[in-house]
C-alpha positions as a LaTeX table, in Angstrom:
\begin{tabular}{lrrr}
\hline
Residue & $x$ (\AA) & $y$ (\AA) & $z$ (\AA) \\
\hline
Met1 & $-2.20$ & 5.24 & 10.79 \\
Val2 & 0.04 & 4.37 & 7.87 \\
Val3 & $-1.29$ & 2.74 & 4.69 \\
Leu4 & 1.22 & 0.56 & 2.88 \\
Asp5 & 1.56 & 0.91 & $-0.85$ \\
Thr6 & 1.96 & $-2.38$ & $-2.69$ \\
Ser7 & 5.60 & $-1.48$ & $-3.46$ \\
Ile8 & 6.55 & $-1.73$ & 0.24 \\
Ile9 & 5.11 & $-5.23$ & 0.47 \\
Ile10 & 6.72 & $-6.39$ & $-2.78$ \\
Asp11 & 10.10 & $-5.09$ & $-1.61$ \\
His12 & 9.68 & $-6.99$ & 1.66 \\
Leu13 & 8.65 & $-10.25$ & $-0.03$ \\
Arg14 & 11.54 & $-10.19$ & $-2.51$ \\
Arg15 & 14.21 & $-9.97$ & 0.17 \\
Pro16 & 15.63 & $-12.76$ & 2.33 \\
Pro17 & 13.96 & $-13.10$ & 5.75 \\
Thr18 & 17.12 & $-11.87$ & 7.47 \\
Asp19 & 17.24 & $-8.54$ & 5.58 \\
Glu20 & 16.11 & $-5.36$ & 7.27 \\
Thr21 & 13.29 & $-4.15$ & 5.04 \\
Leu22 & 11.35 & $-0.93$ & 5.24 \\
Leu23 & 8.33 & $-2.92$ & 6.38 \\
Arg24 & 10.31 & $-4.51$ & 9.23 \\
Arg25 & 11.63 & $-1.10$ & 10.26 \\
Leu26 & 8.12 & 0.38 & 10.25 \\
Ser27 & 6.72 & $-2.58$ & 12.20 \\
Ala28 & 9.43 & $-2.12$ & 14.83 \\
Arg29 & 8.41 & 1.54 & 15.32 \\
Met30 & 4.65 & 1.33 & 15.17 \\
Pro31 & 2.02 & $-1.06$ & 16.54 \\
Lys32 & 0.72 & $-3.38$ & 13.83 \\
Glu33 & $-2.84$ & $-2.16$ & 14.43 \\
His34 & $-1.70$ & 1.25 & 13.11 \\
Ile35 & $-0.44$ & $-0.24$ & 9.85 \\
Ala36 & $-2.95$ & $-0.96$ & 7.09 \\
Met37 & $-3.22$ & $-1.76$ & 3.43 \\
Ser38 & $-5.86$ & $-1.44$ & 0.76 \\
Val39 & $-7.64$ & $-4.53$ & $-0.46$ \\
Leu40 & $-6.48$ & $-3.42$ & $-3.93$ \\
Ser41 & $-2.91$ & $-4.17$ & $-2.87$ \\
Val42 & $-3.98$ & $-7.79$ & $-2.35$ \\
Gln43 & $-5.19$ & $-7.89$ & $-5.94$ \\
Glu44 & $-1.95$ & $-6.33$ & $-7.19$ \\
Leu45 & 0.07 & $-8.88$ & $-5.22$ \\
Tyr46 & $-1.95$ & $-11.80$ & $-6.61$ \\
Glu47 & $-1.35$ & $-10.53$ & $-10.15$ \\
Gly48 & 2.28 & $-11.59$ & $-9.68$ \\
Lys49 & 3.00 & $-15.02$ & $-11.08$ \\
Ser50 & 4.99 & $-15.95$ & $-7.98$ \\
Thr51 & 1.69 & $-16.52$ & $-6.15$ \\
Arg52 & 1.26 & $-19.68$ & $-8.23$ \\
Asp53 & 3.94 & $-21.16$ & $-5.95$ \\
Gln54 & 2.29 & $-22.34$ & $-2.71$ \\
Ala55 & 5.26 & $-21.43$ & $-0.51$ \\
Lys56 & 5.45 & $-17.92$ & $-1.95$ \\
Glu57 & 1.71 & $-17.47$ & $-1.59$ \\
Ala58 & 1.97 & $-18.60$ & 2.04 \\
Ser59 & 4.71 & $-16.01$ & 2.62 \\
Leu60 & 2.54 & $-13.33$ & 1.07 \\
Leu61 & $-0.43$ & $-14.28$ & 3.25 \\
Ala62 & 1.74 & $-14.34$ & 6.37 \\
Val63 & 2.66 & $-10.72$ & 5.69 \\
Val64 & $-0.71$ & $-9.45$ & 4.51 \\
Thr65 & $-2.74$ & $-10.93$ & 7.37 \\
Gln66 & $-0.67$ & $-9.08$ & 9.99 \\
Tyr67 & $-2.13$ & $-5.72$ & 9.05 \\
Leu68 & $-5.51$ & $-4.06$ & 8.90 \\
Leu69 & $-7.09$ & $-4.64$ & 5.50 \\
Leu70 & $-9.05$ & $-1.61$ & 4.28 \\
Pro71 & $-11.99$ & $-2.17$ & 1.91 \\
Tyr72 & $-12.60$ & $-0.39$ & $-1.37$ \\
Ser73 & $-15.80$ & 1.51 & $-0.64$ \\
Phe74 & $-18.11$ & 3.81 & $-2.57$ \\
Asp75 & $-16.54$ & 6.87 & $-0.92$ \\
Ile76 & $-13.03$ & 5.71 & $-1.77$ \\
Ala77 & $-14.04$ & 4.96 & $-5.36$ \\
Lys78 & $-15.57$ & 8.44 & $-5.69$ \\
His79 & $-12.49$ & 10.08 & $-4.18$ \\
Ala80 & $-10.14$ & 8.05 & $-6.43$ \\
Gly81 & $-12.13$ & 9.03 & $-9.51$ \\
Lys82 & $-11.90$ & 12.70 & $-8.58$ \\
Leu83 & $-8.15$ & 12.39 & $-7.99$ \\
Ala84 & $-7.65$ & 10.81 & $-11.41$ \\
Arg85 & $-9.83$ & 13.45 & $-13.03$ \\
Glu86 & $-8.08$ & 16.42 & $-11.43$ \\
Leu87 & $-4.42$ & 15.38 & $-11.72$ \\
Glu88 & $-2.45$ & 16.96 & $-14.53$ \\
Arg89 & $-0.89$ & 13.62 & $-15.37$ \\
Pro90 & $-2.40$ & 10.15 & $-15.72$ \\
Ile91 & $-2.49$ & 7.96 & $-12.61$ \\
Glu92 & $-2.93$ & 4.21 & $-12.55$ \\
Phe93 & $-6.24$ & 2.94 & $-11.17$ \\
Pro94 & $-4.66$ & 1.11 & $-8.19$ \\
Asp95 & $-2.52$ & 4.13 & $-7.29$ \\
Ala96 & $-5.55$ & 6.44 & $-7.29$ \\
Ala97 & $-7.50$ & 3.94 & $-5.18$ \\
Ile98 & $-4.68$ & 3.42 & $-2.68$ \\
Ala99 & $-4.11$ & 7.17 & $-2.37$ \\
Ala100 & $-7.83$ & 7.77 & $-1.85$ \\
Thr101 & $-7.90$ & 5.01 & 0.77 \\
Ala102 & $-5.14$ & 6.73 & 2.74 \\
Ile103 & $-6.82$ & 10.13 & 2.44 \\
Glu104 & $-10.25$ & 8.81 & 3.46 \\
Gln105 & $-8.66$ & 7.12 & 6.50 \\
Gly106 & $-6.78$ & 10.28 & 7.49 \\
Ala107 & $-3.60$ & 8.23 & 7.15 \\
Gln108 & $-0.18$ & 8.67 & 5.60 \\
Leu109 & 0.92 & 6.57 & 2.63 \\
Phe110 & 4.20 & 4.63 & 2.77 \\
Thr111 & 5.54 & 3.95 & $-0.73$ \\
Leu112 & 8.73 & 3.34 & $-2.66$ \\
Asn113 & 7.18 & 5.14 & $-5.65$ \\
Glu114 & 6.78 & 8.68 & $-4.38$ \\
Lys115 & 6.73 & 10.06 & $-7.94$ \\
Asp116 & 3.42 & 8.27 & $-8.53$ \\
Phe117 & 1.80 & 10.12 & $-5.62$ \\
Arg118 & 3.65 & 13.45 & $-5.25$ \\
Asp119 & 1.10 & 15.58 & $-7.11$ \\
Ile120 & $-1.82$ & 14.65 & $-4.86$ \\
Pro121 & $-2.22$ & 17.69 & $-2.63$ \\
Glu122 & $-4.27$ & 16.16 & 0.20 \\
Leu123 & $-2.07$ & 13.05 & 0.48 \\
Thr124 & 0.68 & 12.89 & 3.08 \\
Leu125 & 3.56 & 10.52 & 2.41 \\
Tyr126 & 5.19 & 8.69 & 5.31 \\
His127 & 8.99 & 8.72 & 5.65 \\
Leu128 & 11.12 & 6.68 & 8.02 \\
Asp129 & 13.64 & 8.84 & 9.86 \\
\hline
\end{tabular}
């Protein structure tokens, strides 16, 4: 399974529908039931002011509802807290939660912001060939 970081979805939504995005490339290689995202990514996406526009919100929902939505559970919260505590550098709350979600699922994380996640030893980042 691959967990999408919010950055992958934002990149996809900002591009014209005819562009080949990383999300389209991943979806062409892997069954959609093997692609997931954290519920925290939904919150991050709705923080963007573009979701005030009904058409843009509809586009966002069309993308988000295609993939498995992973909840933020007690175990994930505990794991995210430990990650944030143990890292040498600060990590944003959503990044810690998304990383912990991927780890708890035994999944790889697909992100455009590898620097935000590179110091997390138990996390495996996904790369398209």
